[in-house]
C-alpha positions in Angstrom: -11.1 17.4 -20.6 -10.0 16.9 -24.2 -8.0 13.7 -25.0 -4.9 15.8 -26.0 -4.9 17.6 -22.6 -5.3 14.2 -20.8 -2.3 12.9 -22.7 -0.2 15.9 -21.8 -1.2 15.5 -18.1 -0.2 11.9 -18.2 3.2 12.7 -19.6 3.7 15.3 -16.9 2.9 12.9 -14.1 5.2 10.2 -15.5 8.1 12.6 -16.0 7.9 14.3 -12.7 6.7 11.2 -10.7 3.9 13.3 -9.1 2.5 16.8 -9.2 4.5 19.8 -7.8 3.8 20.7 -4.2 1.1 23.3 -3.7 2.4 26.6 -2.5 2.7 27.2 1.2 1.0 30.5 0.7 -2.2 28.7 -0.1 -2.5 27.5 3.5 -2.5 30.7 5.6 -3.6 28.8 8.7 -0.3 27.0 8.9 1.8 29.3 11.1 5.6 29.5 11.7 6.4 27.7 8.5 9.7 25.9 8.6 12.0 26.5 5.6 13.7 23.4 4.0 17.1 24.5 5.2 16.0 24.0 8.8 15.0 20.4 8.2 17.2 17.3 8.5 17.7 15.2 5.4 20.0 12.2 6.0 18.8 10.2 3.1 21.2 11.3 0.3 24.2 9.9 2.0 22.8 7.0 3.9 21.4 4.7 1.2 22.3 3.2 -2.2 21.0 5.0 -5.3 18.1 3.5 -7.2 16.2 5.0 -10.2 12.8 3.8 -11.2 13.1 5.2 -14.7 16.5 3.9 -15.8 16.6 0.3 -14.5 18.1 -2.1 -17.0 15.0 -4.3 -16.6 12.4 -1.6 -17.4 12.0 -2.1 -21.2 11.8 -5.9 -21.0 9.3 -5.8 -18.1 7.2 -3.1 -19.8 6.9 -5.3 -22.9 5.6 -8.2 -20.8 3.2 -5.8 -19.0 1.8 -4.6 -22.3 1.3 -8.2 -23.5 -0.7 -8.9 -20.4 -3.1 -6.0 -20.3 -5.9 -8.2 -21.5 -5.2 -11.1 -19.1 -5.3 -9.4 -15.8 -6.7 -11.4 -12.8 -9.7 -9.1 -12.1 -12.1 -11.8 -10.8 -11.9 -15.2 -9.3 -14.4 -18.0 -8.8 -12.5 -20.7 -6.9 -15.7 -21.8 -5.1 -16.6 -23.4 -8.5 -13.2 -24.9 -9.3 -11.7 -25.9 -5.9 -13.3 -28.7 -3.9 -14.2 -27.8 -0.3 -14.2 -24.0 -0.7 -17.3 -22.4 0.7 -18.3 -18.7 0.7 -16.4 -16.0 -1.1 -15.9 -12.5 0.2 -14.9 -10.0 -2.4 -12.7 -7.2 -1.1 -11.4 -4.2 -3.1 -8.3 -6.2 -4.0 -8.5 -9.7 -2.4 -11.0 -12.5 -2.8 -11.2 -14.4 0.4 -12.6 -18.0 0.5 -13.6 -20.0 3.5 -11.8 -23.3 3.4 -13.1 -24.7 6.6 -10.1 -24.6 8.9 -8.3 -22.1 6.7 -8.8 -19.0 4.7 -7.7 -18.8 1.1 -6.7 -15.3 0.2 -6.4 -14.6 -3.5 -4.7 -11.2 -4.4 -6.1 -10.0 -7.7 -4.9 -7.3 -10.1 -7.6 -4.9 -9.1 -6.3 -1.5 -8.2 -8.1 0.4 -5.4 -7.8 3.9 -4.1 -10.4 6.4 -2.6 -12.2 3.3 -1.3 -13.1 2.0 -4.7 -11.6 0.0 -7.6 -9.9 2.2 -10.3 -8.4 -0.3 -12.8 -6.7 -3.6 -13.2 -2.9 -3.7 -13.2 -0.9 -6.5 -14.8 0.9 -8.7 -12.3 -0.1 -6.5 -9.4 -1.7 -9.4 -7.4 1.5 -11.5 -7.7 3.7 -8.5 -6.7 1.6 -7.8 -3.6 1.4 -11.4 -2.5 5.1 -12.0 -3.0 6.1 -8.7 -1.4 3.9 -9.5 1.7 5.4 -13.0 1.9 8.9 -11.6 1.9 8.0 -9.2 4.8 6.0 -11.8 6.7 9.0 -14.1 6.7 11.3 -11.3 8.0 9.1 -9.8 10.7 8.3 -12.9 12.8 10.8 -11.7 15.4 8.4 -8.8 16.1 5.0 -10.5 15.9 3.6 -13.8 14.7 1.5 -13.8 11.5 -1.4 -15.8 10.1 0.4 -17.3 7.1 0.2 -21.1 6.8 1.5 -21.5 3.2 1.8 -19.7 -0.1 0.8 -22.3 -2.7 0.7 -19.9 -5.7 2.1 -16.6 -6.7 -1.2 -14.9 -6.1 -2.4 -17.0 -3.1 -1.8 -17.1 0.7 -3.5 -19.7 2.9 -3.9 -18.4 6.4 -5.3 -19.5 9.7 -8.5 -18.0 10.8 -8.2 -15.1 13.3 -10.7 -12.9 15.2 -10.0 -9.7 13.3 -9.9 -6.3 15.1 -12.0 -3.7 13.2 -9.1 -1.2 13.3 -6.4 -0.4 10.8 -3.2 0.7 12.4 -1.9 3.5 10.1 1.7 4.5 11.0 3.2 7.7 9.5 6.7 9.1 9.4 6.0 12.1 7.2 3.5 14.9 6.6 2.2 14.0 3.2 -0.7 12.5 1.2 -3.6 13.3 -1.2 -6.6 11.4 0.2 -9.1 12.9 2.6 -7.6 11.1 5.6 -3.9 11.7 4.7 -1.9 13.6 7.2 -1.1 16.5 4.9 -4.7 17.0 3.8 -5.8 17.0 7.4 -3.0 19.3 8.5 -3.5 21.8 5.7 -7.0 22.3 6.9 -5.7 23.6 10.2 -6.4 20.4 12.2 -3.8 20.1 15.0 -5.3 17.3 17.0 -5.6 14.1 15.0 -6.2 10.5 16.1 -4.8 11.3 19.6 -1.7 13.1 18.3 -0.9 16.8 18.8 0.6 18.3 15.6 2.7 21.4 16.0 2.3 24.5 13.8 5.0 25.1 11.1 5.1 21.7 9.4 5.5 21.7 5.6 4.4 19.1 3.1 6.6 16.0 2.9 8.5 16.9 6.0 9.7 14.1 8.2 8.0 14.0 11.6 10.1 14.2 14.7 8.8 10.7 15.6 6.6 8.2 13.9 2.9 8.5 14.9 -0.1 6.2 14.8 -3.3 7.4 13.2 -5.8 4.5 13.4 -8.9 4.2 11.4 -12.0 2.0 11.5 -14.4 1.0 8.7 -17.3 3.2 7.9 -20.1 2.5 5.4 -18.2 4.1 2.5 -14.9 5.3 3.9 -12.3 4.7 6.6 -13.0 6.8 9.7 -10.1 8.2 11.8 -10.4 7.4 15.5 -8.5 8.1 18.7 -7.2 5.4 21.0 -9.8 6.5 23.6 -12.6 6.0 21.0 -11.3 2.6 20.0 -11.4 1.5 23.6 -14.5 3.3 24.5 -16.5 1.8 21.6 -15.4 -1.6 22.5 -13.4 -2.2 19.3 -10.4 -3.4 21.4 -9.5 -3.6 25.0 -6.8 -1.3 26.4 -4.4 -4.2 26.6 -5.1 -5.3 23.1 -4.7 -1.8 21.7 -1.5 -1.1 23.6 0.1 -4.4 22.4 -1.0 -3.9 18.7 0.1 -0.2 18.8 3.5 -1.2 20.1 3.9 -3.9 17.5 2.8 -1.6 14.7 5.4 1.0 15.6 8.0 -1.7 15.9 7.1 -3.1 12.4 7.2 0.3 10.9 10.6 1.2 12.4 12.0 -2.1 11.2 10.5 -1.6 7.7 12.0 1.9 7.5 15.4 0.5 8.4 15.3 -2.2 5.7 13.8 0.1 3.1 16.6 2.7 3.6 19.3 0.0 3.3 17.7 -0.7 -0.1 17.6 2.9 -1.3 14.0 3.6 -0.3 12.1 5.6 2.3 9.1 3.9 3.9 6.9 6.9 4.4 3.7 5.5 5.9 1.8 2.2 5.9 -1.1 0.3 7.6 -1.3 -2.9 9.5 -4.1 -5.2 10.5 -4.2 -7.5 13.4 -6.3 -10.3 14.8 -6.3 -12.8 17.7 -5.3 -16.4 17.2 -7.3 -19.3 18.6 -5.1 -19.1 21.7 -5.7 -15.4 22.1 -2.3 -14.2 21.0 -1.9 -11.2 18.7 -1.5 -12.1 15.0 -0.4 -9.9 12.0 -2.8 -10.4 9.0 -3.6 -9.2 5.6 -0.5 -7.6 4.0 2.8 -6.0 5.0 4.7 -3.1 3.5 3.3 -3.5 0.0 3.0 -0.6 -2.5 -0.8 -0.9 -2.0 -0.7 -0.5 1.8 2.4 1.7 1.9 3.9 4.9 0.5 7.6 4.6 -0.7 9.9 7.4 -1.9 13.3 7.2 -3.6 15.8 8.0 -0.8 18.8 9.5 -2.6 16.8 12.2 -4.4 14.6 13.2 -1.5 16.7 16.1 -0.1 17.4 17.7 -3.5 13.8 17.5 -4.6 12.5 19.0 -1.4 15.0 21.9 -1.6 13.8 22.6 -5.1 10.1 22.6 -4.1 9.4 19.3 -5.9 7.5 16.2 -4.7 9.6 13.2 -3.7 10.0 10.5 -6.3 7.4 7.9 -5.4 7.3 4.1 -6.0 3.6 3.5 -5.2 0.2 4.3 -6.5 0.3 8.0 -5.5 0.7 9.3 -9.1 -2.4 7.3 -10.1 -4.4 8.8 -7.3 -3.3 12.3 -8.5 -4.3 11.5 -12.1 -7.8 10.6 -10.9 -8.1 13.6 -8.7 -7.1 15.8 -11.7 -9.8 14.2 -13.9 -12.8 13.6 -11.7 -14.1 13.5 -8.1 -13.1 10.0 -7.2 -15.1 10.1 -4.0 -18.4 11.2 -5.5 -18.5 10.6 -9.2 -20.5 7.4 -10.0 -18.6 6.7 -13.2 -14.8 7.2 -13.3 -12.7 7.9 -16.4 -10.6 5.0 -17.8 -7.0 5.3 -16.7 -4.6 5.7 -19.7 -2.8 2.6 -20.8 0.7 4.2 -20.2 -0.3 5.1 -16.7 -1.4 1.5 -16.0 1.8 0.1 -17.4 3.9 2.5 -15.5 2.2 1.6 -12.2 2.7 -2.1 -13.0 6.4 -1.5 -13.6 6.8 0.5 -10.4 5.2 -2.2 -8.3 7.7 -4.7 -9.9 10.6 -2.3 -9.4 9.7 -1.9 -5.7 9.5 -5.7 -5.3 12.9 -6.2 -6.9 14.5 -3.3 -5.0 13.2 -4.5 -1.6 13.8 -8.2 -2.0 16.9 -8.0 -4.3 15.4 -10.8 -6.4 14.1 -10.8 -9.9 10.4 -10.8 -10.4 9.2 -13.9 -12.2 6.9 -12.9 -15.0 4.1 -15.5 -15.2 3.9 -17.7 -18.3 0.6 -17.4 -20.1 0.4 -20.9 -21.5 -1.9 -21.8 -18.6 -4.6 -19.3 -17.7 -3.8 -17.7 -14.3 -7.2 -18.8 -12.8 -6.6 -22.4 -13.9 -3.1 -22.3 -12.3 -4.4 -20.9 -9.1 -7.2 -23.5 -8.9 -4.8 -26.3 -9.5 -2.3 -25.1 -6.9 -4.9 -24.3 -4.2 -6.6 -27.7 -4.7 -3.3 -29.5 -4.2 -2.3 -27.5 -1.2 -5.7 -27.9 0.6 -5.6 -31.7 -0.1 -2.2 -31.9 1.6 -3.2 -29.7 4.5 -6.2 -31.8 5.2 -4.3 -35.2 5.2 
């Protein structure tokens, strides 16, 4: 595609948040289509108004983002700079170091989608780590978590757990653009998915009658949807383990939806990961309700946009996913196009906007006098020294 066309597409994505919904007529297998007037939209009157494009903070934060494009934390090498750290495991976003009795999880600025890294986003790692910390602190009444300490804006030190090889994906709406998203599955005519029976007549972005669980397990290249019976039958979890984790996942999601709505947002879907502590108890790990693991919409505009056939305003990485789907095959192409700078900056701003909206605190832009990797090395070294005393 010509550069001018790509620029036009980028502007269209930024102005409309995401692409318009595909016509219902393009999915003839979906029968008894509901019309929007039959659906229930409580969001316009039940939450405070927030606007991702007109925040007073936007211009100042975007200036800081642009200055930091060349200093993103894309790679870490703490095994060379922090005494006592052993092996490093590089995930799509997190670098995990074995610290003996502990795990050191460094959240980088790498941006992933479609099971691969797409770009580096300024401050993204800090946003994810601090967002998760906020939620971990506020969900301990539901389930314990693995967090021991947070010695740095990008780092969590966690206790070691025996991790279940299952991601607990919880969904409240029929939406999405990836191959395993509920809308993409539903639009192909599938009505039995991950142990759930989906009724005919659902429309894109419609709220489900009840939240559902659509678990996945790791394949060689992609996540694989599985049913509860498959999880138990394949020995991935016992029935008791699965039942407990499922119950906790649904509780976490319901609580997250409640908090999000109080802050002017809709928590649309998310994923949780669990493990077993040394005493055999269930433990929440990884991340919670971040814009990487979750889909968020602006609540007050949801009803009006759905009535007008528009996509909900999103505050997550969905518009970046859609840009890549417009410009390549992100699942099969070996080389992907470079994301436009304004798209990268917009995503960085939306992540910060989400953090500030959820936590009602101001994001602290890191100072660049000390390189981020040096700061992390110093803080992790000091924390590990104190933990081992």
